[in-house]
C-alpha angles and dihedrals in degrees: 000000000000128000113208117198103168118058097211118166089259093050090046091053090051093051094043092050090052091052095045091049092055103262127130128244131188108233134181124244131174090260109040136328112277133212099227132201135156102285091212096053111083093195090053093047092049087061089061093055093045095048094046097039085232121169110252093231093061105098121225130229114241112220114213135174098246150297095322091067097051096090090051090066106023137049133201088026110188120223090247089066090061092045091053091046093048089052103041107022128130086038149076098307121111116194121201115214138162106284127236121240093257093066108093120229093240089066094052100037090251092303130137089232135076131207116223136184140158109222121225097224120109093217094049094048091048090054094046091049093045092053095036086219137127105239121215101213124170119172112304096238142088107289113267096019126106111290117253119253098175136041090247090060089055091047093052094047101040104022112156091004090088134039101214136035116184107214110213097162126252115338115255098227105021099210132075126273128279110260122211124179120217094180093108133046091263116052114240130208109225102170126018124224143152090305099073133216090249091056091050093048090057086066102033100036093211125046129177118209119223111235087219089076090077102016138061118269115262127200088244091072127078112237102227101145136052115253096034107099115024137061105267143180094020125154119212091263120082110261119215119186117211121203110197146103116279098261094050090048093052092048092047095048096044093056093056111109099204125116092190096066136085135182134237109214144155128271113283095020094091096082094077097040120100094196133079109274147201122203115228092188139268113334092236097037104087095172091058088050093052091047092052104036103085093034090056093045087054091048089055087057088062090060135069095240114133098191132036119195110203126199108228117249123224110282099226137089112348087347087075089061093050090048091049092056092046097052089052093046086052092045086233093303094152128161120194108199097172092073 
């Protein structure tokens, strides 16, 4: 396995050849590292599922270079899709549209829709443009575990399973993209991210919010976006999310008689806690929380802690995205001690 830090012309040719020939490569994006393969090559895409241990009904996001590639992968594209792309691409917004016939079922989980985004990372865009491919690229980790935000995370998870990891440094945002569906008349937010629902509504006017963002997936829903159905982002330790004010949280935690537990809290709250702790970030700085979240969950895996009690973030703006990842990491194990 080779880690490439400098995207020289020679290295870019090596990476592009791998992808064109149907291999997989771990690449950086501004959200998390992705395990990339030619989205139109069923054999290549199948390698992603095998390497990750990813369920086959979990659709993949196709990474493209920009607006000019949309019609290659999607049909009946509404004007609002271009308005969103013009505003937020390249960037952490995924748009779900009706797929074109050239997109294989394995890439879309057998659905008639396709998820598209243009990443805002220089290395990712160079690779896409060099190959002239759409790259299916879910997070470059073992399915269900915390997403990778550095090349070393990819290396630890995937090791000898892949030949090349492109090291583009730490990811700017640290959580996956916002996902919005344009399959129906009214756009629908399926997964929150650093592009917030308020930002999207300024473009779309109306915006429905999927109940799955805050609730468990039910068989009544159609799985059209990654991150909707399965337990995700989880460390080996049991994650327990605590909804409460600070005083109640401190009292609750300090009464716990368990040497194998730790807490995940906000900056400045540690002085009254009698347990080992990790700092998610400042309580009102949601971007710092998103940048730190998966890194901290991975750090927890390096410890012997069996339980992690997490102080609930604000459920607004980017905080909604952080909360969405935490409830899935906790498999909806939530305690409200203010009631």
